[in-house]
N, C-alpha and C positions, 0 to 999 in steps of 0.2 A: 252603464248606470252611473248616475251622479253619486259622488261621495258625500256631498253636503247639500242639505236642503234647508235653506234659510227662508224665513218668512217674518213679516212684521205686521202688527195690527195697530192701526192708529186709534188711540183712545178717544172716546167721544163723551161729551157731557150727557148724562142721562136725562137732563131736563130739556135742553134745547137741541141736542145732537151735534153741536159744534165740535170741531177738533182744535179750536183755538183755545188751548188750556195752558195756563202758565203754572209751572211746577218749580218750587225752590230747588236750589242746588243739592240740598241734603234730602230732597224728595219727601219731606214730612208735611208739606202743605201745598195745596193746589187751588187754583181759581179759574173758572171759565171767564174768558174775556168778553163773551157775548151776553150772557145772562147774569153774570156776577155770582154764580153759585160757587160757594166755597167748599173745599174738600179738606177738612182738618186732618184726615187720615193720609193725605197726600197721594203719592203714586200707588201705594198698596190699596187704598180705597178705590181709586179709579180702575185698577186692574180687576178688583172684585166686582165692581159695577159693570164692567165690560166683558164678563165671562162668556156671555152668549156670542159676542163677536169673535172672541179668541177661540171658542170651540168650533165655530163655523170655519175659521181658517185652518184649524187643526184637521178637521174632517176633509177639507179640500186637499190638504197636504197628504193625508193618508191615501187618498185616491191616487194622487200623482205618484207616490212612492210605490204603490201596488202595481200600477200600470208599468212603471219603469222596471220593476223587478220581474214582472211577467215577460216583458220584452227581452230583457237581458238573459233570462233563463232559457227562453225559446231559442234565441240566437246562439247561445252557448251549446245547447243540445244539438242544434242543426250542425254546428261546426264540428262537434265531437263525433257525430255519426255520419258525416259527409262521406259519400262513396259506399256506404253500407246498403246493399240491395234489399235487406230484410226489414230495415227500419226506415219508415218514411214519416215526415211531418206535414201536416196540412196547414 
């Protein structure tokens, strides 16, 4: 089973859907380079506006972690009870 699960979500402009967004170094201001929409709240505002995309990625990661955990547990139990004639796994 993996020890680290990393994911990233590319922030999108809520007006035009572009990912070409310029954010200042201190992350307090942002501007879409396609439609010139300004984000005076900066990075935090963009994260708030992209919560649906972030949640979709989180849901996908939960599924991946669950499947990996099930596989790891099944393999561990098979290995632990290998050779036991009374316990069998399908």
